[in-house]
Every structure is written in structure tokens, then in C-alpha cells.
N, C-alpha and C positions, 0 to 999 in steps of 0.2 A: 774797667767794667762799666758799660754804659747803662744808665737808669733813666727811663722815660716815666715822667708824672703825667698821667693822662687824665684829663678832665673830660666827663661825658655829659653831652646835651642831647638826649635821646630825641626830644621833640623840636629840636632846631629852633630854639628861642632866639639864638644869636643870629641866625640867618634870616628869620622872619621879621624881627623887630629892628635890627640895625643893619641888615644887609651884608654881614660878613660871612664869606665862604669858609667852610671847614676843609681842611684842618687849619687851626691858628697855631703857629709854632713859634716858641720863644717867649721870654719874660715880657719884653716890651710890647710885642703884639698882643698879648693876652691882657696886659694892663690896659692898653688902648681899647680893646674889645669890651672889657669889663666896664671901663668908664662910659663908653657909648651905651652899653646895655643899661647902666644905672640912670643915665640921663633919659633914656627911653622908657624904661620901666623899673623904677626903684624898688618894686616889691617882688620882683622875679627871683626866685630861690637860686637860679643858676648864677646869678651875680655872686652870691656868697661861695658857691662852688669853685668858680674861677679864682677868687681871691684865696680860697683854701688851697688850691693846686699851686698858686704862685707861692704861698707860705711855705708849703711842703718842699718846694723847689728851692727856695732860699736857704731852709735848714739843711737840705742835702749839700748845696754848694758850700755853706759855711763849714761843713765837715770835710770838705775836700772831695766830695763824691762827683764824678763826671755825670752830670744830669741834664736833662732838658725837659721843658714843660710844654704840653701840647693839649689843645681844645679840639675835640672831635664831636661833631653834631650829626644828628640823623635826619629825620623827616617829620613833618606834622602828622602824617599818618603812622602813628606809633604802632609798632608790630613788625610784621615781616619786611615791609617797605623800609622802615626807619633802620631796622637792623641790617639789612643788605647794604644801605648807604654807609653805615658806621663801619661795616666789614671792609668795604673798599677803601675808605679813608685809612682805616687802621693798617691794612696791608701796605698801602703806599708809605705810611710814616715808618712802619718797621723795616721795610725795605730800604729806606734811606738811612736810617740811624742804626740799624743792627743792633738793637738794645738787648742786653743780657737779662734784664729784669724790668718789671713794670710796677708802679704804684698807681692805683686807680682811685680817683677822687669823684664822688657822686653826691647828689643831693637828696637821696632817698631810694626807696625800694624799687621804683619804677626803672631808674637808670641802671640800677644793679642787675636787671635782667640781661644786660649785654656782657656780663662777666664771662659766661661760657664762650662767648666769641673771642674775648681777649685772652682767656686761658688756653684756648686751642691754638693761639698763635704765638704766645710769649708766656714767660714765667711770671706769675703775679706774686709779688712779695708782700704787698699789703693793700688793703682796701680802707679808705677813709670816707666816712659819711659826714657831709657838712650840711646840718639842718639848723635853722633858726630855732632856738630853744622854745620860744612861745608858740611855734606851730608844729612841733614834732608829732605830737599826738594826733592833731587835727589832720595833718598830711597823711599819716599812716592810716588812720581811719578811713579818710576819704578814698585813698588808693585801694584798700581792701574792698570796700563797698563798690567802687568802680569795676574792679576786676570781677567780682561776683556777678554783677549785673551783665558784664560783658560775656560771660560763660553762657552759651546757648542753653545748656541743660538747667542752670539756675534760673535763667530768665523765663524759660518756658514754665518751670515749676512755680514761679511766683507770679508772673504777669499775666499768664493765661487764665488761671482761676479768678484772680482779682478783676481783671477785665470782663469776663463773662458775668461774674456777679453784679458788676456795676450795670452791664447791659440788661440783665434780667430785672434789676430794681428799676431802671429807667423805663423799660417796657411796661412794667406793672403800674407805674405812675401814670404813664400815658393812657393805659387802659382804664384808669380810674379804681384800681384795686390794689393798693399798696400792701394790704394784709397778705395777699398771695405771694408777695416778694419774698417773704421769710420762708414760706413753704418751698417755693421753687429753689431758692438759694440753698436751702438745707439739703434738698434733693440732689442738686447738682454736686455740692461738696460730698455728699455721701457716695454718689456714683464716681466721683473724681477719686476719692480715697480707695474705693474698691479697685478701680483701675490700677492705681499706683500700687496698691497692697498685692494684688495678684499678678502684677507685671504686665498688664494688658496694654500699658502704654508703649512698652517695647514692641509688642506684636503689632499695634498700630503704625508704629514708625517703619518697622519692617515692611508692612503691607504698603505704605506710602512710598517707600523706597523702591519696592518692586514694581508698583504702578508707574512711577516716574521712568524707571529703567525700560520698562516694556513700551512706554509711550515714545521715548526718544529712540528706542531700538526698532521701532516699527512692528512690533510683535502682536500676534493675535490675542495674547493674554491680556492686553490692555483692555479691548472690548469685553472680553469675559470677566475680567475683574470689576469693571463697572457695572456689568449685569449682576454679578454676585452681590455687589453692595446694594443694588436696587432690590433684588430679591430679599436680601437680609432686611431692609427697611420695611418692605411689604410684610415679611413674617412677623416683625415686631408690632406693626400696626394691626395685623390680623389677630395676633395673639392677644394684645391689649383690648381690641374690640370684643373678642369672646369673653375675656374676663369682666369687662363692663357689663355685657348683657346677661351673663350667667350669675353674676354677683356671687361667686364662691367664696369660701372663708378659708383662712389659714393656708396650709400647703396646697389646697386644691387650686389656688390661684396660679401656682407654678405649674401644676399638671395640666390646667386649662390652656395656659399660655404654650406650653411645649406641644400639646396636641394640635393647636391651631396653627402654629407657626412652623412646625418641624420641616414640612415638605418645601416650604420656601427657602429654608437654609440649605437643605439637601440640594435643591436646584441650583443654588448660588454656588455651593461647593463643587458640584458637577461641572458647571461651567467654567469655574476656575481651573479645576483639574484638566479638563479637556483643552482649554487654552494653553496650559503648560505642556501638554502632550503635543499639540500641534506645533508650538514654538520649538520644542526639543527636536522634532523630526525635520522641520524646515531649516534648522541651524546644524543639523546632522550631529547632535550631541546624544549622549546616552540617555534612553528614555524608559528604561525599565522600571525606575522608581516612580515615574508618573503613571504607569499602567495601573498600579495598585490603588491609587487615590480614588478614582470614581466608585470602585467596588467597596472599599472600606467606608466611604461616605455614605453610600446607599445603605450599607449594612448597619451603620450607627443610626441612621434615619429610621430604618425599619424597627430597630430595638426601642428607640425613643418613643416612636409613635405607638407601637404595641404595648409598651409599658403604660404610657399615659392613657391610651385607650381602655386598658384593662381597669386602671384605677378609677376612671370616670364611669365605667360600666358598673363596677362594684358599688361605688357610691350611690348610684341611682337605683339599681336592681338587686343588690347583694350579689352573693357569689353564684354564678351560673356557668354551666358547662360551655356555653357559647363563648364567654368572656376568657375562661381558661384556654380553650382551643385557639382562639385568636392570638393570645400571648405566645402559646407554644409554637404556633405556625410562624409567628414573627421571628422568634429566637431562632428556630431551625433554618428559616429563610436567610436570616442574617449571617448565620454560620456558613451555610452553603455559598452565599455570594461572596463573603470574605475569603473563603477557601479557594474559590475560582479566581478571585483577584490575585491571591498569592501565588497560585499556580501559573496564571498568565504572566505575572511579573518575572517569576523564576524562568519561564521559558523564553521571554524576550531577553533577558539578561544572558541566558546561555547563547542565543543567536548572536547577540551583539559582541560577546567574547569570541565566538567563532569567526566573526568578520575581522 
């Protein structure tokens, strides 16, 4: 029964520092490689790993086990590239020795990421971790922090708010108003937490992905998406401007904002929906779902405008018949438009199924 003692060097220290190519097979070759690595960098943890693999090999041979020791290294680009290199070297070694079982020797959590590669090719009987006692906790902590910051989701969550807060503070110092930095940073943190809490960050990521896809796909929706964003920004500015001029209090701020900005948002939504509709027809996809969007967006806009107009009118002049009629007309109009949209969508769906 052939046993392979495999020492893993995922980031290819042995190749980069002493120029030895992987795989390194045999006790003498590994001792020579470890000696050269020690002379080049005596603090390298892979040095201890190689000697640990040689020790394991010697123990097996002392018990009469047919064994061999092999050092396999990857690449400086730790990840997919290094794992592909390790997989190729591992296949070559296993094809040569036809091992029945494998003992893996590593220097920590990072190298153990290749365990699934080895387990998919041979039976792993044991895993031995060789770590210098003084640095075990330090290495584990460093690797955990490194992996967390390498995760795009974690890095975006941590670095983006911190970076923007630093930029806001720097701008306030340049403007000579450091007191405003606290207000601006608190406002930004509040908006960011609301975005995360309501899941709007996922919506923004989906929108950015759709924008990128439509740009590279040469679709009309790219232009309409950009126009929708611009209309949305205009709506926000328009709403804030009206709030500033009227100086309302309490909930009236929200009502004033909606009343002043809703049609800009509706225009942006209509453009986005029309862009999707045009792209669906040009690419000969099913477009019945796209037909309902302009009608429902228009209906929602009418209801929001009618409700906000009614509240503003009542706050200024009290309950009047004109205000009530306007609200009822908006509600009825929204229901009619939404019903037409549902009917058109159902009719188009029936036609597409007929084709």
C-alpha cells in the first residue's frame, strides 16, 4: 500500500525564493530544498512544513510503510491560479506513484484550502498542520482578517462608508467649516443604514448590473436607464427645493417632497420601462411583462400626486369639495390606467403564446 506524504506550498515560496520547481520528490530533494529555503529566508513558515513532512515520512518508513514525500507548490497569485497549478502537479504525482492514501502536511489555514483538490483525487488519511508555536494565533488572526477584506461584500460594507466619511471630513476642512462634517457624516451614516436596512443596496447593485449589461449588449435601455437616473436626481432636487422654500414642518416635508418630485420619478420610470420594451422586441423576447410597467408606473404616480395635492390643499384651505374631487379623480384615473395596462399585458401575452 503506497502512501504519499504531501507538503503544500500554496504561494510557491520554494519557487520564488530559491528557484526550485514543483513537485519536489524524495527525502534528499526535500532536505536540499528546505536547506536552500532556510538560507534564503529563515523566517518562512514553509521551512517548518517541509521538515514536518520529512519527519512524518521518516516515521512511516521506520514502521515499514511504503511511503514517499512530495513537495507541491502553487503560484504567487493565491486563489484560482495557484490551485490550478497545484492540481496539475498533483495529477502528475498521483499518476506516477499510484498512491492508495495521502497524508497532507500544511503550515496553516491558507494551505488547507487545497484539501478538496487532494480529496477529489486520492484518499486523505491524515492532515498535519505545522505552525511555529509563537506565531500560531498571529497567523490565524492575520489570515482571517485578510480573507474578510478580500471578500467583495465585506470590503464594500467596511471600506466604502469609511472612505466617504473621510472625504466628507476633508471637504469640510477645506471649506473651513469642520462643524458641518459631523452633521454631514451623521446624515450619510443614517442614509447608508437605511439603505442597508431596507435592502436598497441590493436594488442598486441590480440596477448597476442591468446598466452594465445593457451597455455591453448595445441595448436601448442603457440610454433610458441613464435618463431615468437623471430624472430621479432632478426630482430629488425639485422636491428638496420646494421643501426649502415652503419651510413646512413634520410630515408635511415628506408630502411637499412627493408632490414636487413625483412626476420626475414617473418620467424616469416610464423611460426605463419603454427601454425594456424596445429591447425585448428587438431581441425577439417575450415582452408581455414589459407592457404593464408604463401603465402601473403612471397609475402609482397619479395616486401619489393626488394624495399629496389633497393633503397640501387641506393644510392650506381646509376640507373643500375641489380637493376631494381632485383626489377621487386621481384614484379613479389610476384604477382605469392600471386596468388598461393589465388588459394590454394579457392580450399581448395571448398573442405571444399563439405565435
